[in-house]
MIPA-59159 format. One line per 4 residues: their letters; for each residue x, y, z of N, C-alpha, C. Coordinates in pm, whole numbers, plus 50000, padded with zeros to 5 digits. Layout:
<rs>
A	X/Y/Z/X/Y/Z/X/Y/Z; ... $
</rs>
This chain:
<rs>
MTSN	62859/58639/55318/63004/58661/55221/62987/58519/55126; 62993/58583/55034/62972/58433/54873/63082/58350/54927; 63108/58259/54896/63175/58142/54934/63326/58165/54849; 63373/58219/54713/63446/58284/54665/63510/58430/54718 $
GARV	63456/58516/54765/63450/58628/54853/63506/58615/54962; 63491/58493/55034/63525/58448/55190/63650/58405/55117; 63704/58299/55025/63798/58226/54989/63914/58323/55005; 63861/58414/54878/63949/58538/54871/64042/58613/55006 $
AWAL	63938/58658/55096/63968/58727/55217/64054/58659/55313; 64020/58511/55285/64094/58452/55426/64235/58404/55329; 64251/58410/55240/64385/58407/55150/64461/58476/55165; 64416/58619/55165/64485/58772/55177/64498/58815/55357 $
LVVA	64404/58699/55437/64472/58749/55600/64545/58664/55586; 64564/58509/55546/64676/58417/55511/64855/58448/55533; 64821/58500/55402/64899/58583/55317/64956/58714/55407; 64896/58769/55463/64927/58891/55568/65008/58829/55728 $
GICG	64954/58714/55759/64952/58691/55865/65147/58586/55828; 65133/58526/55725/65255/58472/55702/65374/58599/55660; 65354/58654/55581/65450/58769/55570/65494/58869/55669; 65411/58889/55722/65434/58953/55864/65526/58883/55951 $
ALAD	65476/58775/55975/65550/58670/56066/65731/58654/56010; 65716/58649/55867/65815/58673/55856/65951/58801/55823; 65881/58881/55817/65929/59028/55835/65987/59019/55940; 65924/59005/56076/65943/59038/56199/66054/58984/56245 $
RVPT	66119/58895/56158/66191/58822/56188/66337/58888/56245; 66444/58850/56282/66542/58970/56327/66633/58924/56264; 66731/58972/56187/66810/58935/56037/66934/58926/56192; 67027/58784/56168/67105/58797/56274/67231/58877/56179 $
RPPI	67274/58919/56305/67476/59021/56238/67590/58977/56326; 67713/58931/56257/67734/58879/56363/67793/59051/56446; 67918/58992/56575/67966/58968/56685/68001/59157/56673; 68003/59267/56685/68052/59392/56631/68182/59421/56769 $
VAGG	68283/59378/56735/68462/59346/56766/68529/59491/56700; 68608/59551/56837/68706/59649/56817/68751/59717/56891; 68898/59692/56898/69023/59727/57003/69009/59595/57114; 68977/59471/57097/68988/59402/57187/68881/59375/57228 $
YRVL	68740/59479/57218/68633/59448/57263/68479/59422/57211; 68394/59375/57326/68270/59349/57190/68203/59524/57212; 68171/59503/57141/68052/59684/57144/67958/59596/57072; 67893/59669/57202/67718/59609/57210/67664/59764/57228 $
SVDF	67549/59795/57169/67423/59859/57136/67313/59834/57254; 67320/59941/57325/67283/59955/57473/67154/60062/57462; 67011/59997/57520/66956/60139/57580/66921/60103/57694; 66972/60244/57745/66970/60194/57925/66843/60268/57991 $
HTHS	66740/60366/57917/66646/60360/57967/66462/60373/57888; 66382/60242/57969/66292/60186/57908/66170/60203/57993; 66050/60190/57939/65968/60132/58083/65890/60054/57996; 65753/59990/58101/65679/59905/58024/65535/59936/58071 $
AFWS	65466/59830/58087/65323/59879/58131/65266/59769/58220; 65387/59754/58244/65341/59656/58363/65275/59717/58537; 65417/59779/58558/65416/59870/58721/65467/59974/58622; 65494/60052/58542/65540/60133/58492/65416/60246/58417 $
DGAL	65432/60347/58322/65352/60403/58269/65395/60398/58097; 65458/60287/58023/65445/60261/57883/65340/60147/57838; 65383/60170/57723/65217/60116/57635/65266/59946/57598; 65410/59906/57586/65425/59738/57571/65463/59660/57704 $
SPFG	65453/59554/57709/65442/59472/57864/65636/59446/57817; 65646/59393/57937/65789/59369/57987/65835/59252/57843; 65777/59196/57794/65805/59142/57652/65772/59138/57588; 65685/59273/57543/65722/59367/57426/65782/59420/57426 $
LVME	65876/59474/57471/66018/59514/57529/66119/59447/57466; 66103/59318/57521/66225/59247/57476/66192/59257/57341; 66104/59239/57250/66107/59184/57132/66069/59314/57023; 66083/59405/57105/66106/59556/57006/66257/59555/57054 $
ASRQ	66332/59556/57145/66430/59591/57171/66547/59473/57016; 66513/59355/56998/66508/59273/56934/66547/59319/56764; 66379/59356/56782/66361/59422/56612/66432/59571/56612; 66514/59595/56690/66579/59756/56685/66758/59687/56664 $
GLDA	66747/59600/56645/66911/59566/56671/66960/59603/56771; 66928/59563/56904/66989/59645/57043/67045/59484/57069; 67116/59500/57125/67209/59377/57212/67145/59373/57356; 67109/59502/57399/67072/59448/57562/67008/59584/57568 $
IAIT	66903/59587/57696/66849/59720/57747/66790/59675/57899; 66799/59832/57972/66786/59820/58105/66650/59877/58065; 66543/59807/58138/66374/59821/58182/66400/59871/58304; 66328/60014/58288/66334/60095/58424/66221/60182/58451 $
GHNQ	66127/60110/58534/65999/60114/58613/66036/60250/58694; 65932/60307/58752/65990/60449/58844/65958/60413/58961; 66060/60356/59020/66063/60343/59165/66074/60200/59163; 66072/60104/59136/66035/59988/59086/66091/59882/59021 $
VSDA	66135/59711/59046/66241/59636/58946/66185/59543/58919; 65973/59525/58936/65924/59419/58915/65937/59402/58740; 65893/59502/58660/65886/59479/58498/66012/59447/58465; 66134/59483/58524/66272/59416/58502/66296/59302/58511 $
KAGR	66246/59278/58607/66280/59107/58629/66178/59017/58588; 66045/59073/58536/65986/58988/58441/66011/58968/58277; 66050/59111/58239/66161/59109/58073/66244/59065/58070; 66356/59071/58208/66430/58904/58203/66422/58783/58212 $
WFSE	66317/58741/58269/66314/58618/58281/66219/58563/58135; 66170/58615/58073/66164/58580/57949/66231/58633/57827; 66313/58692/57844/66434/58721/57754/66535/58632/57740; 66546/58521/57903/66637/58437/57919/66598/58338/57835 $
RIGG	66440/58328/57792/66401/58188/57761/66411/58160/57660; 66360/58316/57571/66392/58298/57419/66507/58299/57350; 66614/58381/57445/66770/58365/57355/66718/58518/57335; 66646/58612/57398/66632/58792/57345/66783/58857/57396 $
PTVI	66776/58955/57384/66864/59068/57429/66901/59024/57607; 66979/59105/57637/67046/59112/57724/66913/59230/57834; 66859/59181/57905/66797/59230/57972/66879/59322/58154; 66906/59446/58167/66956/59437/58307/66844/59505/58364 $
VGQE	66812/59499/58509/66724/59530/58583/66744/59666/58688; 66717/59729/58610/66705/59914/58657/66569/59948/58708; 66594/60065/58732/66459/60145/58789/66481/60316/58823; 66404/60381/58730/66368/60518/58721/66391/60562/58863 $
LLGA	66456/60621/58953/66436/60698/59067/66403/60839/59083; 66238/60880/59069/66205/60992/59062/66206/61070/59194; 66283/61162/59259/66279/61228/59348/66255/61363/59314; 66221/61464/59418/66170/61605/59374/66290/61695/59332 $
GHHV	66260/61717/59211/66369/61788/59128/66485/61669/59083; 66501/61558/59051/66562/61527/58980/66496/61392/58963; 66578/61317/58841/66560/61153/58776/66668/61113/58755; 66685/60990/58819/66830/60938/58834/66835/60778/58791 $
IAVG	66874/60731/58708/66861/60598/58642/66939/60502/58693; 66883/60382/58793/66970/60293/58897/66970/60184/58763; 67126/60123/58680/67134/60052/58628/67228/59906/58684; 67137/59823/58673/67196/59673/58802/67167/59681/58960 $
TEQQ	67056/59716/58923/67022/59697/59082/66882/59623/59091; 66905/59520/59171/66782/59433/59221/66697/59448/59339; 66723/59529/59418/66636/59542/59496/66596/59715/59468; 66439/59754/59522/66327/59856/59460/66454/59955/59581 $
IDLP	66464/60097/59527/66531/60162/59608/66407/60297/59617; 66412/60318/59708/66297/60421/59828/66360/60525/59899; 66492/60607/59867/66520/60687/59915/66481/60803/59945; 66483/60940/59970/66435/61076/59978/66534/61196/59894 $
TVTA	66668/61151/59867/66747/61220/59840/66811/61203/59757; 66920/61244/59638/66977/61198/59545/67083/61114/59612; 67117/61233/59710/67293/61162/59781/67247/61032/59815; 67132/60980/59887/67129/60832/59971/67107/60748/59829 $
QVAE	67045/60792/59744/66938/60693/59620/67161/60647/59569; 67202/60735/59519/67367/60681/59437/67460/60638/59533; 67368/60657/59633/67481/60552/59727/67454/60412/59739; 67298/60382/59739/67258/60313/59765/67223/60230/59591 $
VHRQ	67258/60283/59474/67288/60200/59336/67411/60149/59356; 67521/60224/59433/67638/60125/59433/67642/60048/59530; 67578/60059/59655/67582/59928/59769/67497/59826/59700; 67434/59801/59522/67387/59685/59519/67480/59699/59396 $
GGVA	67599/59741/59361/67669/59704/59253/67637/59777/59148; 67537/59847/59145/67527/59914/59020/67594/60044/58977; 67491/60116/58841/67566/60239/58789/67438/60376/58856; 67489/60456/58864/67400/60600/58827/67429/60654/58731 $
IVAH	67291/60722/58628/67276/60796/58564/67194/60880/58580; 67244/60993/58553/67153/61140/58540/67097/61127/58392; 66903/61118/58422/66831/61115/58348/66787/61259/58248; 66740/61258/58178/66757/61402/58077/66794/61498/58154 $
PMKE	66934/61566/58193/66962/61665/58279/66908/61799/58178; 66771/61854/58196/66788/61979/58187/66783/62059/58276; 66762/62192/58266/66777/62261/58329/66710/62283/58474; 66607/62243/58476/66508/62242/58626/66579/62138/58671 $
FWPS	66627/62045/58659/66716/61957/58783/66834/61987/58832; 66907/62042/58743/67028/62088/58779/67059/62142/58928; 66952/62220/58973/66988/62246/59116/67008/62126/59265; 66994/62001/59221/66965/61865/59282/67097/61822/59242 $
FTNA	67169/61842/59120/67278/61795/59145/67387/61884/59170; 67441/61897/59271/67573/61973/59324/67711/61899/59258; 67809/61972/59273/67951/61945/59215/67991/61833/59266; 67969/61808/59401/68045/61710/59503/67890/61584/59457 $
VKDQ	67750/61577/59408/67702/61499/59378/67729/61431/59226; 67760/61515/59166/67829/61441/58988/67920/61430/59013; 68041/61413/59137/68124/61356/59150/68090/61195/59152; 67998/61190/59242/67914/61027/59238/67907/60970/59152 $
LDGS	67855/61037/59041/67763/60942/58966/67862/60921/58830; 67808/60788/58801/67886/60731/58669/67860/60771/58554; 67758/60854/58446/67680/60905/58362/67565/60981/58372; 67566/61024/58251/67448/61098/58250/67413/61108/58054 $
EICH	67255/61133/58062/67175/61103/57913/67255/61247/57828; 67304/61226/57739/67374/61283/57629/67303/61308/57519; 67232/61204/57517/67165/61187/57377/67009/61144/57421; 66898/61210/57390/66775/61183/57500/66646/61210/57357 $
PLVY	66547/61158/57351/66495/61197/57245/66404/61361/57241; 66464/61419/57324/66448/61538/57380/66541/61629/57242; 66648/61582/57199/66762/61623/57146/66639/61655/56990; 66575/61597/56996/66510/61633/56813/66399/61710/56880 $
SNPK	66348/61715/56885/66231/61814/56954/66264/61935/57009; 66367/61962/57106/66343/62095/57202/66519/62130/57159; 66527/62250/57085/66689/62275/57041/66763/62323/57164; 66696/62364/57248/66785/62356/57372/66837/62219/57437 $
AQPT	66767/62141/57465/66811/62001/57523/66966/61927/57494; 67030/61929/57339/67176/61913/57353/67247/61975/57446; 67288/62119/57372/67329/62210/57463/67350/62182/57603; 67246/62195/57665/67170/62201/57775/67271/62054/57835 $
FEEF	67261/61945/57789/67336/61804/57823/67462/61813/57794; 67512/61909/57717/67662/61923/57687/67657/61963/57820; 67650/62131/57838/67723/62185/57951/67692/62131/58093; 67584/62033/58132/67604/61928/58238/67705/61842/58263 $
REGH	67715/61817/58143/67862/61681/58169/68021/61752/58164; 68024/61921/58157/68149/62005/58142/68222/62019/58340; 68344/61954/58281/68429/61946/58398/68451/61779/58497; 68360/61720/58463/68315/61604/58505/68290/61502/58449 $
NLAA	68386/61340/58451/68429/61190/58438/68291/61145/58429; 68187/61172/58328/68064/61099/58350/68088/61038/58208; 68034/60878/58176/68014/60822/58089/67916/60860/57969; 67915/60874/57891/67788/60957/57794/67716/60817/57723 $
IGSS	67575/60859/57801/67442/60752/57782/67418/60808/57658; 67362/60734/57573/67240/60752/57488/67126/60649/57515; 66998/60702/57527/66867/60645/57582/66747/60703/57521; 66644/60584/57446/66507/60647/57447/66429/60714/57528 $
DFHG	66425/60613/57665/66336/60694/57759/66211/60641/57662; 66183/60490/57616/66128/60467/57556/65968/60399/57653; 65877/60450/57557/65715/60409/57668/65622/60353/57561; 65665/60387/57459/65587/60281/57354/65501/60372/57243 $
LGRM	65547/60514/57236/65522/60591/57081/65705/60654/57114; 65741/60669/56960/65883/60721/56921/65885/60590/56924; 66036/60580/56899/66101/60450/56869/66211/60424/57010; 66213/60275/57048/66334/60227/57069/66455/60196/57028 $
GICR	66518/60277/57129/66686/60302/57079/66692/60451/56957; 66635/60478/56945/66681/60622/56874/66799/60651/56929; 66763/60697/57033/66949/60711/57080/66975/60567/57169; 67113/60533/57169/67183/60464/57183/67286/60477/57283 $
TYVF	67329/60357/57336/67454/60345/57406/67579/60246/57301; 67646/60290/57267/67776/60182/57225/67874/60135/57318; 67887/60039/57405/67921/59986/57552/68041/59855/57478; 68165/59898/57509/68278/59819/57511/68312/59747/57652 $
TNEN	68283/59575/57576/68266/59517/57736/68366/59378/57707; 68378/59328/57787/68420/59213/57749/68366/59081/57718; 68225/59090/57778/68123/59005/57732/67970/59062/57759; 67901/59000/57659/67743/59060/57678/67650/58987/57768 $
TAAA	67688/59044/57924/67628/59005/58052/67568/59174/58085; 67494/59118/58158/67416/59236/58242/67564/59321/58330; 67663/59216/58425/67744/59286/58542/67866/59327/58429; 67864/59276/58288/68001/59340/58198/67976/59489/58145 $
IVDA	67805/59500/58108/67766/59604/58057/67831/59697/58209; 67770/59669/58325/67732/59724/58426/67896/59804/58487; 67983/59715/58479/68104/59763/58438/68175/59839/58365; 68122/59811/58230/68221/59926/58124/68140/60031/58157 $
VRAR	68008/60047/58232/67966/60209/58209/68036/60262/58378; 68067/60181/58471/68145/60231/58547/68289/60272/58513; 68368/60214/58415/68470/60256/58359/68466/60343/58244; 68341/60383/58215/68339/60500/58061/68375/60473/57953 $
RTVV	68339/60320/57946/68396/60273/57800/68293/60311/57724; 68227/60403/57686/68098/60401/57623/68113/60521/57513; 68052/60472/57373/68013/60612/57276/67908/60613/57232; 67874/60768/57213/67748/60826/57199/67733/60868/57019 $
YGPN	67675/60835/56974/67628/60918/56830/67509/61008/56863; 67517/61102/56870/67424/61238/56871/67388/61306/56765; 67326/61410/56732/67298/61471/56669/67380/61545/56565; 67309/61558/56460/67435/61652/56371/67531/61605/56344 $
GATY	67581/61443/56357/67693/61393/56314/67803/61401/56436; 67771/61438/56570/67799/61477/56675/67831/61265/56758; 68022/61302/56811/68008/61168/56886/68034/61232/57011; 68031/61099/57126/68039/61150/57259/68117/61063/57316 $
GDPQ	68180/61042/57423/68210/60954/57478/68395/60942/57487; 68426/60842/57524/68551/60822/57454/68576/60835/57381; 68697/60955/57355/68772/60920/57212/68851/60877/57134; 68917/60757/57213/68987/60710/57163/68907/60558/57107 $
LAAL	68807/60520/57183/68764/60424/57140/68611/60483/57033; 68602/60605/57035/68509/60669/56903/68629/60636/56822; 68758/60640/56809/68843/60647/56717/68784/60490/56604; 68785/60357/56695/68753/60285/56699/68683/60277/56553 $
IVHR	68575/60276/56581/68421/60290/56512/68370/60408/56466; 68484/60480/56378/68423/60584/56355/68431/60575/56218; 68470/60488/56179/68443/60409/56015/68359/60313/56032; 68250/60272/56096/68183/60175/56120/68060/60242/56083 $
PELR	67995/60260/55939/67902/60339/55929/67782/60310/55945; 67799/60156/55929/67665/60090/55999/67572/60101/56150; 67752/60108/56225/67665/60177/56346/67613/60302/56381; 67623/60405/56284/67566/60540/56328/67451/60509/56208 $
AIAT	67395/60449/56134/67311/60383/56010/67202/60365/56148; 67263/60220/56242/67152/60171/56307/67140/60289/56448; 67219/60360/56489/67195/60476/56530/67053/60621/56551; 67076/60625/56401/67006/60756/56385/66860/60742/56269 $
TDAP	66866/60558/56238/66741/60572/56115/66653/60480/56208; 66518/60495/56171/66438/60363/56229/66450/60243/56179; 66475/60121/56234/66444/59995/56138/66301/59995/56032; 66397/60024/55917/66277/60035/55789/66232/59907/55717 $
ASGL	66053/59923/55704/65985/59868/55650/66045/59749/55559; 66029/59628/55551/66097/59556/55434/66005/59540/55303; 66016/59480/55217/65897/59466/55129/65809/59340/55194; 65870/59237/55243/65718/59146/55340/65634/59228/55389 $
DWVS	65708/59334/55475/65599/59476/55592/65528/59460/55479; 65548/59551/55357/65459/59637/55297/65357/59527/55238; 65371/59416/55194/65306/59321/55126/65173/59249/55274; 65240/59246/55323/65154/59217/55496/65070/59303/55497 $
RTSG	65129/59436/55506/64964/59519/55546/64865/59568/55405; 64927/59528/55302/64843/59529/55205/64749/59458/55241; 64797/59273/55219/64696/59210/55147/64610/59242/55305; 64625/59240/55448/64573/59228/55559/64461/59343/55554 $
VMGL	64496/59478/55430/64394/59596/55472/64301/59538/55369; 64362/59472/55247/64272/59431/55165/64160/59298/55186; 64222/59213/55239/64161/59083/55322/64030/59132/55451; 64070/59240/55540/63950/59277/55598/63851/59401/55499 $
GLVL	63901/59478/55446/63819/59517/55374/63740/59440/55282; 63736/59332/55267/63671/59231/55178/63551/59162/55277; 63628/59156/55408/63557/59088/55489/63368/59165/55501; 63470/59292/55539/63365/59390/55554/63246/59428/55422 $
LTNP	63277/59520/55315/63229/59482/55241/63126/59378/55191; 63220/59260/55231/63077/59135/55201/63023/59062/55278; 63021/59146/55414/62946/59082/55507/62820/59057/55489; 62721/58967/55518/62593/58889/55484/62514/59068/55583 $
RRRR	62549/59050/55713/62482/59128/55778/62435/59253/55703; 62578/59303/55707/62573/59432/55633/62477/59439/55485; 62508/59320/55421/62419/59343/55285/62256/59313/55360; 62245/59308/55402/62132/59263/55475/62023/59375/55489 $
RARG	62079/59479/55607/62074/59590/55663/62063/59690/55541; 62166/59681/55390/62131/59743/55321/61967/59735/55216; 61965/59589/55276/61836/59534/55219/61750/59567/55243; 61684/59521/55381/61669/59632/55464/61602/59785/55452 $
VTDG	61667/59860/55432/61706/59997/55398/61608/60018/55294; 61637/59949/55177/61581/59948/55045/61458/59945/55027; 61405/59795/55102/61263/59739/55096/61185/59857/55163; 61198/59926/55247/61147/59988/55320/61124/60150/55205 $
L	61141/60186/55115/61217/60305/55067/61028/60231/54972 $
</rs>
């Protein structure tokens, strides 16, 4: 690479790095208060790559939660709590979002999100699992209750649950999902939960829960779910949860916008991407080894 070409390439890559770092800064927003409550944006169902089957590390989950404007997330590894504790440790040290230790309990014919549980739960039946979640001071939330899972959730079991997912990415790809989730809740006092089931693809927080709490702590969030102080914006403008609490934020269009759209790429994002592509392209095009190979082919003709 010529000296001028090298300088231009490195300059473009430096610009890309600086602009990318600036674009990734999370804009601060004032706390949202309504009806005397702090309103928190929470995703109760996320997976990491350490001991679960996600694509991001627990630390990456924390950073992505900040980028998506979430005040708190539950990290819910499959039948284990190690990645959640790692994520909590990291977030506490960088001043990130509140991380609630949780786990997704996978059983024969059911998935239950156990939020606010510090110890791994390894029990065979959903009844025993829910009882253990409550013994540990947590809340039990039904994950994506499609009809194939219904046989495990009798009316007696539903009466012991704390919440069920009413908004999940399935509602945007499966036309049967939303009416099925709504029907599952009928006749039962379950907290409305929106969560992304984030594994690395899609968008964390595409479905999220607005939780009305006294403070931004894991314990306060769990208490609020237990008390059914939640509101969820679903597809097609639908609102789920406590109607009195929903009325307090119905005229807060910024909340609905956060809940239904991805974090847009800023101008700095585009400068970073363009500069990075141009810089890398210049490196490849002017690479001396590439030029020598080209000359060798020409000389052999």
